[in-house]
C-alpha positions in Angstrom: -4.4 -15.7 -28.5 -1.0 -15.4 -27.1 0.7 -16.0 -30.3 -1.4 -13.5 -32.1 -0.7 -10.8 -29.3 3.1 -11.5 -29.8 2.7 -11.3 -33.6 1.3 -7.8 -33.1 3.3 -6.3 -30.1 6.8 -7.7 -30.9 7.0 -5.9 -34.4 6.0 -2.7 -32.9 8.3 -3.1 -30.1 11.3 -3.4 -32.6 10.0 -0.5 -34.5 9.9 1.7 -31.4 13.5 0.6 -30.6 14.6 1.1 -34.2 13.7 4.9 -33.7 15.1 4.9 -30.1 11.6 5.4 -28.6 10.8 4.0 -25.2 8.7 1.0 -25.9 5.4 0.6 -24.3 4.7 -2.9 -26.0 6.4 -5.3 -23.7 4.2 -4.0 -20.9 1.1 -4.2 -23.3 2.1 -7.8 -24.3 2.5 -9.0 -20.8 -0.9 -7.3 -19.7 -2.6 -8.8 -22.5 -0.9 -12.3 -21.8 -2.0 -12.2 -18.3 -5.6 -11.5 -19.3 -5.7 -14.1 -21.9 -4.2 -16.7 -19.1 -7.3 -15.9 -17.2 -6.0 -13.5 -14.9 -8.2 -10.5 -13.7 -5.9 -8.3 -12.2 -6.9 -5.4 -9.9 -4.3 -3.1 -8.5 -4.3 -1.9 -4.7 -2.0 1.0 -3.8 -0.2 3.2 -6.0 3.1 1.7 -7.7 5.7 4.3 -8.0 6.4 5.0 -11.8 10.3 5.2 -11.8 13.4 4.7 -9.9 11.8 2.1 -7.9 13.2 -1.5 -6.6 10.0 -3.5 -6.2 10.4 -6.7 -3.9 7.6 -9.2 -4.1 6.4 -12.5 -3.1 6.2 -15.2 -5.7 3.5 -17.6 -6.4 3.1 -18.3 -10.1 4.4 -17.3 -13.6 1.4 -15.2 -13.8 3.0 -12.9 -11.1 5.2 -11.5 -13.9 2.2 -10.4 -16.2 0.5 -9.1 -13.4 3.1 -6.9 -12.0 4.4 -5.7 -15.4 1.1 -5.0 -16.7 0.4 -2.8 -13.7 3.8 -1.0 -13.6 5.9 -1.7 -16.6 8.8 -3.3 -14.6 11.5 -5.4 -15.7 12.5 -8.6 -13.8 15.3 -10.5 -12.2 15.0 -14.4 -13.4 17.1 -17.3 -13.3 19.4 -18.0 -15.8 17.7 -21.0 -17.2 14.7 -19.0 -18.2 17.1 -17.5 -20.9 17.5 -20.6 -22.5 13.8 -21.7 -22.5 12.5 -21.6 -26.0 10.3 -18.5 -27.0 10.0 -17.6 -23.2 13.6 -16.8 -22.7 13.5 -14.6 -26.0 10.2 -12.9 -24.9 11.9 -12.1 -21.5 14.9 -10.5 -23.1 12.7 -7.9 -24.8 11.4 -6.8 -21.3 15.0 -6.3 -20.5 15.0 -9.2 -17.9 18.4 -9.5 -15.9 19.1 -13.2 -16.0 21.3 -14.3 -13.0 23.1 -17.5 -12.0 22.4 -18.0 -8.5 25.3 -20.5 -8.0 27.9 -18.2 -9.8 29.3 -16.4 -7.0 32.3 -15.3 -9.0 29.8 -13.6 -11.5 27.9 -11.8 -8.9 29.5 -8.3 -9.6 28.8 -8.6 -13.3 25.0 -9.6 -12.4 24.9 -6.5 -10.2 26.0 -3.9 -12.7 23.7 -5.5 -15.2 20.9 -5.0 -12.6 21.8 -1.4 -12.1 21.9 -0.7 -15.9 18.4 -2.3 -16.2 17.3 -0.2 -13.3 18.7 2.9 -14.9 17.1 2.3 -18.4 13.8 0.8 -17.3 13.1 2.8 -14.3 11.8 -0.2 -12.3 13.0 -3.7 -11.4 11.3 -6.4 -9.7 12.9 -9.1 -7.5 11.5 -12.3 -6.2 13.9 -12.8 -3.2 12.2 -16.1 -1.9 13.8 -17.6 -4.9 11.2 -20.1 -5.6 7.5 -20.1 -5.5 5.0 -20.6 -2.3 1.4 -21.3 -2.0 0.3 -17.9 -1.8 -1.0 -18.3 1.7 2.6 -18.4 3.4 6.2 -16.9 2.8 9.7 -18.3 2.5 12.7 -16.8 3.8 14.3 -13.8 1.7 17.6 -14.3 0.2 19.5 -11.2 -0.2 22.2 -12.0 -2.7 20.3 -9.6 -5.7 19.5 -6.9 -3.1 23.4 -6.1 -3.0 22.7 -3.5 -5.8 21.3 -1.4 -2.9 24.6 -1.4 -1.2 24.7 1.4 -1.5 21.3 2.5 -3.1 21.4 4.4 -6.2 20.5 7.8 -5.9 16.7 8.5 -5.7 15.9 4.8 -5.8 13.0 3.7 -3.4 12.0 0.1 -2.4 8.3 -0.8 -2.8 7.2 -4.1 -1.3 4.5 -5.9 -3.2 2.1 -8.5 -2.4 0.6 -10.7 -5.1 -2.8 -12.3 -3.7 -4.7 -14.9 -5.9 -7.0 -15.4 -2.8 -8.1 -19.2 -2.3 -7.2 -20.0 -6.0 -3.7 -19.5 -5.3 -2.7 -23.0 -4.6 -4.1 -24.1 -7.8 -2.6 -21.5 -9.8 0.8 -21.7 -8.0 3.7 -23.8 -9.2 4.2 -26.2 -6.5 5.6 -29.5 -5.8 7.9 -31.1 -8.5 5.7 -30.0 -11.4 7.7 -28.9 -14.3 7.3 -25.4 -15.5 5.9 -26.4 -18.8 3.1 -28.6 -17.1 2.2 -25.8 -14.8 1.9 -23.6 -17.8 -0.4 -26.1 -19.8 -2.2 -26.7 -16.8 -3.1 -22.7 -16.1 -3.7 -22.1 -19.6 -6.2 -25.2 -19.8 -8.2 -24.0 -16.7 -11.7 -22.9 -17.4 -12.8 -19.4 -16.5 -10.9 -16.7 -15.1 -9.4 -15.9 -11.6 -8.7 -12.9 -9.6 -5.3 -11.4 -8.9 -4.9 -8.3 -6.6 -1.6 -6.7 -6.8 -0.8 -4.8 -3.7 1.7 -2.0 -4.1 2.6 -1.5 -0.3 4.0 1.7 1.3 7.5 2.3 -0.2 10.6 3.2 1.9 14.1 4.6 1.3 16.7 1.9 1.5 19.0 4.3 3.3 16.5 4.1 6.4 17.4 0.4 6.6 21.0 0.0 5.7 22.5 -3.1 4.2 20.5 -5.7 1.9 19.6 -8.0 5.0 17.9 -4.9 6.6 16.1 -4.2 3.3 15.0 -7.7 2.9 13.6 -8.0 6.4 11.6 -4.9 6.1 10.2 -5.8 2.9 9.2 -9.3 4.2 7.9 -7.5 7.4 5.5 -5.5 5.5 4.4 -8.2 2.9 3.8 -10.5 5.6 1.7 -7.8 7.5 -0.2 -7.4 4.4 -0.7 -11.0 3.7 -1.8 -11.6 7.4 -4.5 -8.8 6.8 -5.8 -10.4 3.8 -5.9 -13.9 5.5 -7.4 -12.7 8.7 -4.9 -14.5 10.6 -1.2 -15.1 11.2 0.7 -16.2 8.2 1.5 -19.9 8.4 4.8 -21.4 7.8 5.1 -23.0 4.0 5.0 -26.8 4.0 7.5 -26.9 1.4 7.6 -28.1 -2.2 8.7 -31.8 -1.1 5.6 -31.9 1.0 3.3 -30.6 -1.8 4.9 -33.2 -4.1 4.2 -36.2 -1.6 0.6 -34.8 -1.1 0.0 -34.4 -4.7 1.3 -38.4 -5.2 -1.1 -39.6 -2.2 -4.1 -37.5 -3.1 -3.9 -35.8 -6.5 -7.5 -34.7 -6.6 -7.2 -32.9 -3.1 -3.6 -31.5 -3.2 -4.7 -28.1 -4.8 -7.1 -27.4 -2.0 -5.0 -28.3 0.8 -4.4 -25.3 3.2 
């Protein structure tokens, strides 16, 4: 079904680009890919349509079709995704900005690419945790890719986003030492559908929180408050991927349901 969806939307995307029209097809492909994968996405709040920098928590690769299907956003992704068969090529169609997290000398070029994508695609999403969590907690936010907001481009707003899978998040999440391929196969092989609520929280102007550290802290504060409201209690500390790997080795049938 995913292949069939790509066979329909990719040629249409190239046709739209050939005649220099804004292409809706990456967004439609990602929305369809999320549904084919089992995600039943519900949007809470109102996503800004343009000139917006989304800052989101990160649980699974399903986050990408869920957020993009709801908003049409482009993404910032690790450079190794670019070299992944098929996935890297499909990501490039959605104007993904690939970054080398360890390439400190290339940060300026990456920031310029991010600014260009924001100007062309109207919205960009960053996952500042830098990796995935269990959907029930949050990791510290890294700030390097938020440097594009120092100073903020004219008219650009920041909108925090919470992606919530409910109790199923620990099963859908990419945790421990599981490979990306194994996680994708496991999620795609899973029977039935699962709910995903994408909460577009109240946006703010980055000039009100000068500097990328202040922007990251305010975004995290709002996401944490929204997650605590969903959970009904304060957000716990993430146990860490190493701990998840140990739990999976010791009790593989129970690791997916541990808090």
